[in-house]
C-alpha positions as CSV (number, residue, x, y, z in Angstrom):
1,M,10.0,0.0,7.1
2,S,8.5,3.5,8.1
3,N,7.9,4.0,11.9
4,R,4.3,4.8,11.0
5,F,3.9,1.2,11.0
6,K,4.5,1.0,14.8
7,S,1.4,1.7,16.9
8,A,1.4,3.0,20.7
9,C,-1.5,0.7,21.4
10,L,-1.0,-2.2,19.2
11,L,-3.7,-5.1,19.6
12,G,-3.0,-8.6,20.0
13,L,-4.4,-10.2,17.1
14,A,-5.9,-13.5,16.5
15,V,-6.1,-14.3,12.8
16,V,-8.3,-17.2,11.8
17,T,-7.4,-19.5,8.9
18,G,-8.6,-22.6,10.3
19,A,-6.5,-22.0,13.6
20,V,-5.7,-19.1,15.6
21,V,-2.0,-18.1,14.6
22,S,-1.1,-15.5,17.2
23,S,-0.9,-16.5,21.1
24,F,-0.3,-12.7,21.7
25,A,-3.9,-12.2,21.3
26,Q,-5.5,-13.2,24.6
27,S,-6.6,-9.7,25.6
28,A,-8.5,-8.7,22.4
29,K,-9.4,-10.7,19.3
30,A,-9.2,-8.0,16.6
31,A,-9.2,-10.0,13.5
32,E,-11.6,-12.7,12.5
33,D,-10.5,-13.5,9.0
34,F,-7.4,-12.3,7.0
35,N,-7.0,-15.0,4.1
36,N,-7.4,-15.5,0.2
37,N,-11.4,-15.5,1.0
38,F,-11.9,-12.3,2.6
39,V,-10.7,-9.8,5.3
40,R,-12.9,-9.1,8.4
41,F,-12.2,-7.7,11.6
42,E,-14.4,-7.6,14.8
43,K,-13.6,-4.0,15.7
44,D,-13.0,-0.9,13.4
45,V,-9.2,-1.5,12.7
46,A,-6.9,1.0,10.7
47,V,-4.2,-0.9,8.8
48,E,-1.3,1.0,7.0
49,F,-0.2,-0.2,3.6
50,E,3.4,0.4,2.1
51,F,4.4,-0.2,-1.6
52,V,7.5,-2.3,-1.7
53,E,8.2,-2.9,-5.5
54,S,6.6,-3.8,-8.9
55,R,7.8,-5.7,-11.7
56,G,6.4,-5.9,-15.2
57,A,5.2,-3.6,-17.9
58,Y,1.6,-3.2,-16.4
59,Q,0.6,0.1,-14.6
60,S,-1.4,-1.0,-11.6
61,T,-3.5,0.3,-8.6
62,F,-3.8,-1.5,-5.3
63,G,-6.8,-1.1,-3.2
64,V,-9.6,-2.6,-1.0
65,I,-13.0,-3.6,-2.1
66,N,-16.0,-3.9,0.2
67,L,-17.4,-7.4,-0.6
68,V,-21.0,-6.3,0.3
69,S,-21.4,-2.9,-1.3
70,G,-18.7,-3.5,-4.0
71,E,-17.1,-0.1,-3.3
72,K,-13.5,0.1,-4.3
73,T,-11.0,2.1,-2.5
74,P,-7.5,2.8,-4.3
75,L,-4.6,3.0,-2.0
76,L,-1.5,2.6,-3.8
77,K,-1.1,3.7,-7.5
78,E,1.6,3.4,-10.0
79,E,1.8,6.8,-12.0
80,K,3.8,5.1,-14.8
81,P,4.6,1.5,-15.6
82,S,8.2,1.5,-14.1
83,D,10.9,3.6,-12.9
84,D,12.0,4.0,-16.5
85,P,9.0,3.8,-18.9
86,S,11.0,4.4,-21.9
87,L,12.3,0.7,-21.8
88,T,10.9,-1.6,-24.5
89,S,12.6,-4.9,-23.2
90,P,12.2,-6.4,-19.8
91,R,15.5,-8.5,-20.0
92,S,17.7,-6.8,-17.9
93,T,15.3,-4.6,-15.7
94,D,12.0,-6.5,-15.6
95,F,10.4,-2.9,-15.7
96,V,11.1,-2.3,-12.1
97,G,9.1,0.1,-10.0
98,T,10.2,1.7,-6.7
99,P,8.6,3.7,-3.9
100,G,8.8,7.5,-4.6
101,N,9.3,7.1,-8.2
102,T,6.7,4.7,-9.9
103,V,4.4,5.1,-6.9
104,P,5.0,8.6,-5.7
105,Q,3.0,8.1,-2.5
106,P,4.2,4.7,-1.2
107,L,2.1,4.9,2.2
108,N,-1.7,5.0,2.8
109,E,-4.0,3.7,5.4
110,F,-7.4,2.0,5.2
111,L,-10.1,1.7,8.0
112,F,-11.7,-1.7,8.0
113,K,-15.2,-1.4,9.5
114,A,-16.2,-3.9,12.2
115,G,-17.9,-6.9,10.7
116,Q,-17.5,-5.9,7.0
117,P,-16.0,-8.3,4.7
118,Y,-13.2,-7.0,2.3
119,A,-10.8,-8.3,-0.2
120,F,-7.8,-6.6,-1.9
121,Y,-7.6,-5.9,-5.6
122,L,-5.1,-5.0,-8.2
123,D,-6.3,-3.0,-11.3
124,S,-4.1,-2.8,-14.2
125,T,-3.6,-1.1,-17.6
126,Y,-1.2,-1.8,-20.4
127,Q,-0.1,1.2,-22.6
128,G,-3.4,2.9,-21.7
129,R,-5.7,-0.2,-22.3
130,E,-7.4,-1.9,-19.7
131,A,-5.6,-5.0,-18.5
132,G,-7.9,-6.5,-16.0
133,T,-8.3,-6.7,-12.4
134,V,-7.2,-9.5,-9.9
135,Y,-8.3,-10.0,-6.3
136,S,-7.0,-11.5,-3.2
137,S,-10.3,-13.4,-2.9
138,N,-9.7,-16.4,-5.2
139,N,-13.4,-16.9,-6.1
140,R,-13.5,-13.6,-7.7
141,N,-10.6,-14.4,-10.0
142,I,-10.9,-16.4,-13.6
143,N,-11.0,-20.1,-12.8
144,A,-10.6,-19.1,-9.1
145,Q,-6.9,-18.7,-9.5
146,L,-4.6,-17.6,-6.6
147,Q,-3.4,-14.2,-7.6
148,S,-1.9,-12.9,-4.4
149,K,0.1,-14.5,-1.5
150,V,-0.4,-13.2,2.1
151,G,2.6,-13.6,4.3
152,D,2.6,-14.3,8.0
153,F,-0.5,-13.3,9.8
154,A,1.3,-13.1,13.1
155,A,3.4,-10.3,11.8
156,L,0.3,-8.1,12.3
157,S,0.4,-8.4,16.0
158,N,4.1,-7.4,16.4
159,G,4.1,-4.5,14.1
160,Q,6.5,-6.0,11.6
161,G,3.8,-6.0,9.0
162,L,2.9,-8.8,6.5
163,S,3.5,-9.0,2.7
164,I,1.0,-9.1,0.0
165,E,2.5,-10.4,-3.3
166,W,0.6,-10.1,-6.5
167,D,0.6,-12.1,-9.8
168,D,-1.0,-10.2,-12.6
169,T,-1.2,-13.2,-15.1
170,G,-4.8,-13.7,-14.4
171,S,-5.6,-10.3,-16.0
172,V,-7.3,-9.9,-19.3
173,L,-4.3,-9.0,-21.5
174,S,-1.7,-11.5,-20.1
175,R,-0.8,-14.4,-22.5
176,R,2.3,-15.4,-20.7
177,D,3.0,-18.2,-18.1
178,D,4.9,-16.1,-15.6
179,R,3.6,-17.2,-12.1
180,D,6.2,-15.3,-10.0
181,F,4.1,-13.3,-7.6
182,N,6.6,-10.4,-7.9
183,D,4.4,-8.0,-10.1
184,F,3.2,-5.8,-7.2
185,R,4.5,-6.2,-3.6
186,V,2.8,-4.4,-0.8
187,I,3.5,-4.6,3.2
188,A,0.3,-4.5,5.5
189,G,1.8,-2.8,8.5
190,G,0.8,-2.1,12.2
191,N,-2.6,-2.3,13.2
192,S,-4.5,-0.2,15.9
193,T,-8.1,0.6,17.0
194,V,-9.2,3.7,15.9
195,G,-8.3,6.9,18.0
196,C,-5.4,4.9,19.5
197,R,-2.5,6.5,17.7
198,R,0.5,8.3,18.9
């Protein structure tokens, strides 16, 4: 993982999902919610995101949506469906996409504004056609399905980063039963207050 995910003034985080996960967060409570309902911080917090891998024939864009304004901010974009878009069968390769190839710019950052509720989204296309959008906020998905899995929240407080793993089977064109949560994988990395970088 990139050293950009380490912060010179890493906050102790308290992530609330019914209980405080990190005991490191006694000096400053930076996160109020980080779950499959929404993401909300008490302070302005910059979070870096790193693309890890994608699988499947869809071409996707990962980003953040403000749940009040509806504004979408794309962060990580596949420029082609896989490392080898000439493939017609996923049997041996599963249409793998990697950083620097399928996603030429695999690192990006987003500034979460204090008190604003956000969610993550994954927009997909298939052979140039819209294939739908899935969200980390379950109630925005068809039948309120779980479409993303978020890793260990405590990882945000120690700079290791947490995983966000997507399954795109809830999107419009998908007709298969393939609930594997490996269609698009992202790491949310080190957090810091704005203006508190090396």
